[in-house]
N, C-alpha and C positions, 0 to 999 in steps of 0.2 A: 228232742227229736226221737221218734219211735225207731226201734231196731227190730230185727227179725225175731228176737225172743219175745218182745211185746206182742207182735202179731200172733206168734204161736200160742201165747198164754190166752189172748182174747178169743182165738178160734178154737182153743181146746185141743190143739194138736202139737206134735213135736216140731222143732225148728227144721228137721230134715224134710218133713212134709211141706212146710212153707217153701223151702228151697226147691222142692220138686215142682210145686205150682209155679214159682217164678221162672223156672227153666222149661216150662211147658212139657214136662214129662207126663206120659199117659198112664202112669202107674197109680194115680190118685183118683179115688172114686168121685164122680160128679158132685155128690152132695157135700163131700169134704172140700172139694175145690171151691165150690160156691161159698162155703163158710170162711175159707181162707181169703178169698177175694173180697168178701164183705169186710173182714177185719182190716185188710190192707187199705180199703177205701176209707173206713172209719178213722183209722190212725194216720191217714195220708202218708203212708210209708213209701219211701223211695229206696230201692235196694242199692247197695254199694257196688259200683262197677268193678272195683278192685276185688271185692269178695266174690262176685259172680265169676270174674275171670279165673280165679283160683279153681273153681269147680269146672267151668266149661272150657277153659284155656282160650276163651275168646273174650276180648274186652268190648267189642263192637264200637271201637273208637278208631278213627283214622286221623292222620296228621295232614294238615294243609299248609304248604309253604307258598306264600305269595310275594313276588319280588317287584321292585320298581316303584314308581310313583303311583298314587291312587287314581289311575286313568279309568275311563269308563269301561273299556273292554275287560281288563283283568278284574276290576271290582265286580262287574256284572257276572263274570265267570265264577268268581268265588261265591257270590250270592246264589247263583243257580246250582252250584255243587252242594252248598250247605242244605238247600231245600231238598235236593234229591237224596242226600245222605240221610236226612231226617225221615223222609218217607220210607227209606229202606231200613230204618231202625238203628242207624248209626249216629254217634256223636262225632263232632269235628273239633279237633284242637288246632288252633291256628297260630302260625308263626309268620309274621310279616316283617319285611326288611326292605329298606330303600336301595341298598347295594347288595349285589349277589356275588361278592368275592368269596373265595374258598373259606376264609376264617369265619365270615358271617354265616355261610351255609352250614359249616360244621357245628356252630353254636345252635342254629335252628334245629338241625337234625338231632342233636343231643337232647334238647328240650323235649322234642316230640317222643323220642325213644324212651325217655324217662317216664312218659305217660303211658307206656306200654301200648302204643298204637299198633294196629294190625297191619297197616300199610301207610304209605306217604303219597300224597298228591302234590305235584309241583305245578303252579301256574307261572310259567316262565315268560317274562316280558322281553328278554333279550338273550343273545347267545351266551353271555357270561354265566347266566344261571344254569343253563344246561351243562356247560363245561365244568362248572364247580361241583355239581351234584354227581356227575358221572364218575368222578374220582373218589367217591366216598362209598365205603362198604356199609350199606344200611342194615342188612339182615332181615328186612321186610320188603314186600313188593313195592315197586314204584310205578306210578302212572303220571305222565306229564301232559299238561295242557299246553301244547306248543305247535306251531304251524310249519316247522321246517321238515318234519317227517324223517328226522335223523334215525338211522338204523340202530338197533339195539335197545330201543325204548318202547314201552307201551304208550303210544302217543295218541292223543285225542284232540281234535281241533275243528274249527269251522274253516272251510276251504277259502283261504284268503286269495289265493291265485285265481280261483274261479270267480270270486266277488269282483276282483279288478277287471277280469275279462268282461263280466256283465256290464260294469260301469262304462268301460271303453266302447263296447259294442253298442250300447244305447246311444252314445254320442255319435258314433260313426253311422249308425242307422238313421239318425236325424239329418245326416248330410255333412257333418263336420269332418274336415280332412286334416286339420292341424290341431291336435289335442295335446295340451301340456299336462304334465303330472307334477303335483305338489306332493312330494314324498315325505314320509316320516324319517326319524333319525336312523343313521346307518347301523347302529347296534341292534335295532329292533328286527326280530324275525318276521313279524307281521308286515312291517314296512317293506322289507325285502321281497316278500311274496306278492304284495300288492303292486310293487314296481315291476316285478317279473310278469305278472298277469297283464298289466297295461302294455308293456313292451311286446309281449307275445301277440296280443290281439292286433296291435298296429302293424306288426310285421306280417301277420297272416293276411291282412287286408292290403298290404303294399303301401301303407301310409308312412309318412316321415316320422322318425323317432328323435325327438330333441333330448338333450341332457335334462334329467329331472331336476326340479328345484327342490330344496330340502328344508323342511321346517322341524320343529321339535314337539309337535302334536298340539301346541297351544294356539289359542286365537291370536295372541300377540304376534307369533311368528307368521301366521297367515296374513295378518294385517300388514306387516312390514314387507312381505313379498308382494302383496297386492298393490301397495303403493308404487312399487317399481313396475309391475305389470301394467298398471293403468296408463303408463307412458309409452308402452310398446304396441306394435301392430303385428299382423301376420298370423294370428291364431284366433280361433273362435270358440274354444271350449277348454275347460280345466277339469281334470279329475283330481280331487283332493283326497289324500290318504285317510283323513278322518273328518268328522263333521265340525269339530272345534276349529281346525284351520280353515275350513270352508267358511265358517262364520266370520273370521278375520278378513278373508278375501272379500266377502260381501260388503263388509263395513268399508274397506278401503276403496273398492270399486264404486260404491254409492257416493262416497265423498268426492270422487273424481268425476262423477257424472256418467259413469259407465253403467248402462242398463242391463240387468239380468232378468230374463234371458234374451232380450231383444238384440243386445250387442255382444253378449258373451254368455255361454251356458256353463253351469257348474254342477258337478256331481260330487257328493261326499261319500263317507263310509262309516257305518255303525248304526245309523238311525237312532241317535240319542233322543230322549223324549222331547227336547226342545226343537228338534230339526223341523217338525211340522209347523212351527211357529216363527221360523226365520222369515225375513222379508227379502225376497219371496220365499215361500216354503221350499225346503231343500229336497231335491231328488237325491236319493242315497241308497246305499246297500245295507239291508237289515240283517243283523246277526241274531239268531235265536239263542240267547244265553241260557234260557231254561232248558232247552233241548240239549245244549252242550253239557250242562250240569248232569242231566240224566245219562248222557252217553259216557261221561267220565265215571259215574257211579256204576253203571252197568259193566263197563270194562274192568273196573276195580273188583267187582264181585267175581267176574270170570277169572281174573288173575289170582284172586284169593283161593279159588278152587284148584289152583295149580295148572291152569290152562294158559298156554302161551298165546298172546295176541300178536301175531307176526306183522300184520299189515296195519299202518296207521288208520285210525277211525276218523272219518271226516263227514261233516254235514255241509250241505250247500246253502249259501246265503241267498237272499232274494233282493231283486231290484224294486225299490219303491219310487214310483214316478210322481213328482210334484211339479211346482211351477218354475223351478230354477233352470230347466232345460227346454230348449226349443230348437227349431231349424235355424241354421245360420242366416244372418241378414242377407 
């Protein structure tokens, strides 16, 4: 593998000149710069990030901690952030963990700091992850992707509360007056915000608020709850906190002979790629994870410049209307 000395020898310059070209310093003559760049291309030279960091004091590497199970939202957020970081010229070192207890968080932080990351991004699936990292002295800036808007954090998220309002308002505008909610697990911040948005919209319209049903994000939990709901009466619509649980609901209701949307309307949340191909295609709330990734990276760059981002950064989701919703019978 070629090193900086090989590049310097081929280009006929000193290794200091090669370093100046790599770091985009304007003290190198254009003809010399072109010669060095040609040598770099010919040798397929890749500069050492560690060596560059010693000169620039910047590694252009950020750490990403992702917690919880590989659910669609957190996984898509991580993908969106990785792409945004790459476009900004940063590398991402990832530490993933199923549980977010303090010991696991300390281990993840230690791994990242050993890589000399300039900052850490935390994609927090639940409250435990936020509480664990808040008690750790990082020594580098922290940006969190979480929807609770907890004070003291540089927080970026998609507005889960607003998404739930949009879903509930859509059903109410169609004429539904008894709208159930299939919520996500209690430890999830996103689930709590979606429940809060559903409840707020119903109360604003003077509609009855039943106790939410609770699933675990999986189609299986949606199916089990759907089996019980198929035997009940008195409601005409369900807002499901994610598309996977909505899929389970559709399966159980279909087995019981309940027609969607003729007998019961269903709205999901996330707009997973399969949602448009459910039977019937699912009305849902779309989250733009590519935009979220760009927002996280943009906030991170501002924080790295020493500017405090006092208010949470939020983007608004969109209602995607398909065939799973209609006016009540």
